[in-house]
N, C-alpha and C positions, 0 to 999 in steps of 0.2 A: 681606405679605398680597396675595393675588391679587385684582385688581380685577374687578368684574362685567363680563362680556362680553355681546355681542349674543345669544349662544347660551344664556345662563343661563336656567334654568327659571323661567317666570313662572306663579305659582300664583294664580289668581283676581285678577290685576292686581297682586299683591304680589311684588316682586322681592327676591331675597336681598341681604343687605348685602355678602356676599363668597362666593367659591367657591374651594376649595382641592383640587387633585388630587394624590394621593399614590400611591406604588407600594409594595406589600408583597409580597416574594418568597415568603414562607412563611406557613403558618398561625400559627406562633409570632409573626411580625411583626404580623399582623393582630390577634392576641390582645393583644400588647404595646401597640399603638397605642390600642386601646380602654381598656386599663388605665390608660394615661397620661391619656386624655381623662377618665376617671372622676374623676381627682383634682380637676377643676374643676367637676364636676357638683354640682348642689344640688337639694333638694326642689323640685318644681314644674317641673323641666326635662323637655321632651318631645323624643324622638328618633324619627325616622321612617326605617326601614331598607328598602332595596330591593336586589334582586340575584337573578341567575339561579341555577340548580342548582349547588351546590358553590362559590358565590362567597364564602361565609364569614359569613353573617348570624348564625348561631348561635355561631360562633367569636368574632365581634365582641361579641356579647351576653355570652358567658362572660367575656371580658376586662373588660367593664364591671362585671360582678358581682364579679370578683376585686378590681378597683380600689375598688369601693364597699364591699367587705367584707360582702357578703350571703351568705346560706346557699347552699351549693354545690348542684349538680344541675340547672343550667340546660340545658333541652332545648327543642326547638321546642314551643310550646303549641298546635299546630294543632288538636288534638281537644278541648281544653278552653277554647280562646280566650284565657284569661288565666291566668297563673301569677304569684303574689306571692312574692318571695324576701326575707325579712325581714333587716334589718341585724343583724349579729352583735356582741354586746357585747365579744367578745375579738378582733374583726377589726381591720383597719387603720384603720377610721373608725368607732369606737364612737359610737353616738348619731346616726349619719348616716342618710340616707334609705334606705328600702326600694327594691327594684327591682321594678317591675311590667312583665311581659313579655307582650305581646299579639300574637296572629296574627290579622290582620283579613282574611285571604284569603276567608273565607266570608261576610264582612259586605259587603253590596253598596252601603251608603250611609252617610253621616254619621249619619242617624237610627238605624241599627242600632248604630253605635258608641255613641250615647247610651243605648241600651237596656242596655248592660253596665255603665253607671254608673262610668265611669272618673273622672268628676268627684269621686267620693268619695275617691279615693286620689291624685289628681293633685297636690294641694298638698303632700302629705307624702312623696311618692315621686319617684324618677326613672322615667319611663314610656317604654318602648321598644316601638314598634309596627312589626311587619313587615307589609308590604302596606298601609301606612297612607296612601299618597299619595291625595289627593282624598277622604279619609275622616275625617281627624283634625285638619285644619288649624284648624277652628273651636274646638278645645279650648284653644288658647293663642295669644296674639299673638306668642310667640317659640317657635322650634323649631330643631333641627338636623336637616337631611336628609342621610342618608348612603347613597350608592349604591355597592355593591360589584360588581365585574365581573371575571370570568375573562378572561384575555388571549385564550383560544381560544373563548370562549363568547359573544362580543358578537353581538347580533342586528342587524337593519337598522333598528330603530326608534329607535336612539340611546340615550343614557344613561337608565337607569331604565325602559326599555321591555321588558326581557326577564326579569322576575322569574320565579323557579321556582315550581312548584306546591306544594301542601301535602304534608306528610309526607315531605319529601326530606332532612331533616337529623336526625341522631340526637343523643345526649347528649354525644358527644365532639367534637373539632375536626372541622368538617364539610368539610374539604378531602379529596378522594379520596386513597387510599393511594398512587396512582401519579402524582399531580400536585401534591404539596406544594411543589415548587420552581417551579411555574408562577406567574408574577407576577399579582397582583391589583391592579387599578386601583380606588382608593377616592376617590370624589368627595364632598366635604362642602360643604354650604351652610348659612349662618347667617341666620336670619330674626328680625326683631323687636329690641326694645331690649336683650334679654338677650344677644344675640350681635352686637355692633357690629363686632367684628374677630375674626380667626382666633385661637382660644385658644392660649396658649403651648405646651401639650403637643403640639398638632397642628402649629403653625408650625415647631417644632424637631425634628419626627420625621424620622428619616433611614432610610427603607427602601432596599433595594438593587434597582437596575434589573436 
């Protein structure tokens, strides 16, 4: 487990229990990491995704969906804000949680998040929110924050400061055709009693530098 450092993100005075930095060389590795993480996710879990253009947010969410065994067809929900992917009875986790996929880019505040009534599905689903930093922390005392960064796309504002704009990712793996071998840095942080330590599928993940 990586111990918290002085540079760990401090959100409203609440510091993460841990931070883990991983490298995924390809889109398939990003997808596989998320599928592994999905094996320990439960109804009520909240994940907050950040990342610039082509960093792999949709790829990561697709991996979560595969691991959770929900209905396929995960794409960026930019223009509808929320997409619900129900659990499949013949999938790998029959009876497991649905996946609620949210794009909060156009939502300017926590109050606007409340207007879309995520509380109605939060307890029965795994909720993934893109652009959720400073918008969804009030929904749960526990959450995973996941920042995805292209090796050649880091801005000067530090981790989590260079998210891409809306409508930049399609329904397939969102790595560009010419940069699938460009490493992605994936930084995960665990907050609250649900995530006291790095989950085993993340701790044992072996990407290639």
